[in-house]
Structure formats: C-alpha cells, structure tokens
C-alpha positions as CSV (number, residue, x, y, z in Angstrom):
1,M,72.8,79.2,199.1
2,T,69.3,78.1,200.1
3,E,66.6,80.7,200.7
4,I,63.8,79.4,203.0
5,I,60.6,81.4,202.6
6,T,57.1,81.3,203.9
7,V,54.3,82.5,201.6
8,T,50.6,82.8,202.2
9,G,48.2,82.8,199.2
10,N,45.5,81.1,197.3
11,I,45.9,77.9,195.3
12,A,45.2,79.0,191.7
13,T,45.2,75.6,190.0
14,E,43.8,72.2,191.2
15,P,46.8,70.3,192.6
16,E,48.2,67.7,190.2
17,Q,50.0,64.6,191.2
18,R,52.6,62.8,189.1
19,T,55.3,60.2,189.5
20,I,58.9,61.1,188.7
21,A,62.2,59.1,188.8
22,E,62.3,56.0,191.0
23,G,58.6,56.1,191.8
24,V,58.7,59.4,193.8
25,R,55.4,61.1,193.8
26,V,55.2,64.9,193.6
27,T,52.1,67.1,193.9
28,S,52.3,70.6,192.3
29,F,50.1,73.7,192.1
30,R,50.3,77.4,191.3
31,L,50.1,79.8,194.3
32,A,49.0,83.4,194.0
33,S,50.2,85.7,196.8
34,S,48.5,89.1,196.5
35,H,49.8,92.1,198.4
36,R,47.3,94.8,199.4
37,R,47.4,98.1,201.3
38,F,44.8,100.2,202.9
39,D,44.0,103.4,201.0
40,R,42.9,106.0,203.6
41,G,41.5,108.3,201.0
42,S,38.9,105.7,199.7
43,G,38.7,103.8,203.0
44,K,39.2,100.5,201.1
45,W,41.9,97.9,200.7
46,V,43.7,98.2,197.3
47,E,45.5,95.3,195.6
48,Q,49.0,96.3,194.7
49,Y,50.4,93.3,192.9
50,T,50.4,89.5,192.9
51,N,53.4,87.2,193.1
52,W,53.1,83.8,191.4
53,F,54.8,80.6,192.6
54,T,54.9,77.0,191.4
55,V,54.8,74.8,194.5
56,S,56.1,71.2,194.5
57,A,55.5,68.8,197.4
58,F,57.3,65.5,197.4
59,R,56.7,62.0,198.9
60,G,54.4,61.9,201.9
61,L,53.9,65.7,202.0
62,G,52.8,65.5,198.3
63,E,50.4,62.7,199.0
64,H,48.8,64.6,201.9
65,A,48.7,67.8,199.9
66,Y,46.9,66.1,197.0
67,A,44.4,64.6,199.4
68,S,43.8,67.8,201.3
69,L,44.1,70.8,199.1
70,H,42.0,72.2,196.3
71,Q,41.9,75.2,194.0
72,G,40.8,78.3,195.9
73,D,42.1,77.2,199.3
74,R,44.0,79.7,201.3
75,V,47.3,78.1,202.4
76,V,50.7,78.8,204.1
77,V,53.7,77.3,202.3
78,T,57.2,77.1,203.7
79,G,60.1,75.8,201.6
80,R,63.2,76.4,199.5
81,L,62.9,79.2,196.9
82,R,64.4,78.5,193.5
83,L,64.4,81.1,190.7
84,R,64.6,79.5,187.3
85,D,65.3,81.4,184.1
86,W,63.6,80.2,180.9
87,D,63.8,81.1,177.2
88,T,61.5,79.8,174.5
89,G,63.3,81.6,171.6
90,T,60.6,84.3,171.4
91,K,60.1,85.0,175.1
92,R,62.3,85.0,178.2
93,G,61.4,85.1,181.8
94,T,62.0,83.9,185.4
95,T,59.8,81.4,187.3
96,A,59.7,81.4,191.1
97,E,59.4,77.8,192.4
98,I,59.1,76.5,196.0
99,D,60.1,73.0,197.0
100,A,57.8,72.7,200.0
101,D,58.9,71.6,203.4
102,S,55.4,72.3,204.9
103,V,52.0,73.2,203.5
104,G,48.8,73.8,205.4
105,H,45.5,75.7,205.3
106,D,45.6,79.3,206.5
107,L,43.3,79.2,209.6
108,L,42.9,83.0,209.5
109,W,40.4,82.5,206.7
110,G,38.6,79.3,207.6
111,T,38.7,76.0,209.5
112,T,40.0,72.6,208.7
113,S,39.8,69.1,210.2
114,Y,43.2,67.4,210.9
115,Q,43.6,63.6,210.5
116,R,46.9,62.1,211.5
117,A,48.6,59.9,208.8
118,D,48.7,56.2,209.5
119,G,52.2,55.1,210.7
120,G,53.1,58.6,211.9
121,E,55.9,59.1,209.2
122,S,55.1,61.5,206.4
123,D,57.9,60.1,204.1
124,R,56.3,56.6,204.0
125,G,53.5,58.1,201.9
126,A,49.9,58.3,202.7
127,G,48.7,55.2,200.9
128,D,45.3,55.5,199.3
129,Q,44.1,59.0,199.9
130,T,40.6,60.1,199.4
131,R,39.4,63.1,197.5
132,T,36.1,65.1,197.4
133,G,33.0,63.1,198.1
134,E,34.7,60.0,199.6
135,Q,34.3,58.7,203.1
136,T,37.2,59.1,205.6
137,A,37.5,58.2,209.3
138,A,36.7,61.8,210.2
139,G,33.6,61.8,208.0
140,A,32.7,62.5,204.3
141,T,33.8,65.5,202.3
142,D,31.3,67.7,200.5
143,A,31.5,69.0,196.9
144,S,33.7,71.9,197.9
145,G,36.3,69.6,199.6
146,W,35.4,70.5,203.2
147,T,35.2,67.6,205.7
148,I,31.8,66.8,207.1
149,P,32.5,65.7,210.7
150,A,31.5,62.2,211.8
151,A,29.0,61.8,214.7
152,T,30.4,63.3,218.0
153,A,27.6,62.3,220.4
154,D,29.9,60.0,222.4
155,L,32.6,62.6,223.1
156,V,33.3,64.1,226.5
157,G,33.0,67.9,226.7
158,A,36.0,69.9,227.9
159,G,35.0,73.4,228.8
160,A,33.9,76.4,226.7
161,D,31.4,74.2,224.9
162,R,34.2,72.5,222.9
163,G,34.8,68.8,222.9
164,S,38.2,67.4,223.7
165,G,37.9,64.7,221.0
166,V,38.4,61.9,223.6
167,P,35.7,59.2,223.7
168,A,33.8,58.9,227.0
169,G,35.4,56.5,229.4
170,S,38.8,56.6,227.6
171,D,42.1,56.7,229.5
172,E,43.6,58.7,226.7
173,T,45.1,62.1,227.4
174,P,42.8,64.8,225.8
175,F,45.7,66.6,224.0
C-alpha cells in the first residue's frame, strides 16, 4: 500500500546531494511541519506540535531541488510516505520519510522565480545547476538564495502593471 501525502513546512537542514547506485543523484533534507491553533483566550496562535520528515528527491527533481531550495525555505512536498522503524541497541524509534514526487516553494509565504529546465524533461537531470551567488539566465542570486531578476526594460506590459514576460515585437504567446 502506498500512501501519497502532501506536507507544508520549513526546510530544517541545508539540502544535501549525493550519488547512489548506478549514478542516480538524490537530494535530501529534513522538513519540519508545525501545527498551530488559535487560542481565543490569549488572542495568539499557539504551536501544538511539529512533525519531522526526511525528504528525498531523485534524478531531475533532486537536481532542481538542490539548485533551488535552501534551509529555512517554506515548501510544499507531495510524495510517498514511508515509516521506517530503527533500533540502535539502546534506542528505538520510527522515522517518517517522503520519496518526493513534487517539491516547490509555498507561495503563501513569499515569491519565487521559475526557470524552465533545458530539454523540458525532469528525468534527464538539470545538468550544471547554480547555487547562491552564481549567475543564471533569470539573473543572479543573492546571499539568501533569492533570485535577482535580470533587466526587464524590453518587456511588453500586460495590464495591472504586470509584465507578460514576452519580449517586445515577439510572436510568442504571452502564457
């Protein structure tokens, strides 16, 4: 039986990438998902508990996650839940792991800049990905990992003071 779950939370560890059998790359990180409730008596939100997950993203998704995600980012993860029992001889416990099918920033808490992968297929891998401070086609990234947009002076506006992202004079559809 495979349980597919969706979890929102904060990345608690800087994502790590490693290569496993047959050259498959995997990116993993710890995810903290805190549950809160509103206490009417105090008029404040009160944290009830935090669930911890180890998230693993394989192949192209792992490449993209490693290039895009950082400790402290608020994300949404969908994938297969696996509960793994462990025993060290002195301690016993259960670890909740998620084999990710999809990972992305939670846009309720911030903004992000999307850049389509070359080739259009995520399982091909992302090739050489850039990390903080390196230049990309969309612009550079600052020390906190956020993308600094490239110049947009040659873009055509598309209502509500928001650009369509289509260069002026282009025949490309603006969506």
